N, C-alpha and C positions, 0 to 999 in steps of 0.2 A: 958523048954524053954531055958535052958543054951546054947544049941547049935544053937538056932535060930539066924538068921542073919537079921539085920534091913537093908532093901534095899529100903524103902520109908519112908517119914516123918510120925512121930507118931501122931502129932496133927491133929485133924479134921479141914478141911478147908485149911491146909497148901499147898495142891496141887492146890488150887484155887487162890493163890496170883497172883496179876498182875506182869508183867515183872519188872516194876519199884519197886515194893514191894520186889521182890526177889533180885534185885540188891542192894537195900537198906540193906536187910538182910545180904548179902555177905559183903558189905562195913563195917558194924558194926562188923562182925566176924574178918575181916582182920585188921581193925583198932586196935582191941583188941590184936590180935596176933602178930602185927608187930611193936610195939612201940620201937623206937630206931634203927630200921633196915635201911639199905640203900634203897634208892628209887628203884633201880633195883630189889632188893629182894621183895619189896612190890608189884611192878608191876607183877613180875613173880607169886607171891602167889595169887594175885588178879585174874590173868588170869586162874590159876589152879582151884581156888575155883568157878569161873564162869563156867568153862567147867564142873566141877563136878556137878553143878547145872543145866546143860543143857542149859546154856546161852552162845551165841556166842558174842564175842566182838573183833573188830579189834585193832590194836596197838593204834590208835588215841583215841578210846573209853576207852581203858585201862589207857592211860595217863590222860584222862579227869576224869575218876573215881578216879585215884590215887590223882589227885589234890583235890578231895573232902574230902580226909582223913586228919584229923588234924595231925596225927602222922607223915605223910609223909612231910606235909608243915612245921611242927615244926622242924623236923629233918633237912630238907633242909635249913631252915633259920639259924639253929644253925651252920651248916657246912659253910654256906656263911659268917656268922659273924667270925667264927674261921679263915677262909681263909683270910678275909679282915684284921683281926686283926694281923695276922702273917706277913703282909707286911708292 
């Protein structure tokens, strides 16, 4: 099985998850992988991960989902504070 390729989920029931559950799972992954990154990078990764999962999302949905990520909000707030403090 060394040359076997995984092209579907391993866990039983993982293909039965609701769309909202799938989105939540992607959000958890992206939040973990994007700590400290710029919002644009996070939105791009979020879009790619959703596409990889077979989930379509327009730009407005990607922005809404990105708003739900604490890493994006924390980073944006830190950048806003830095910009405000620089003036």
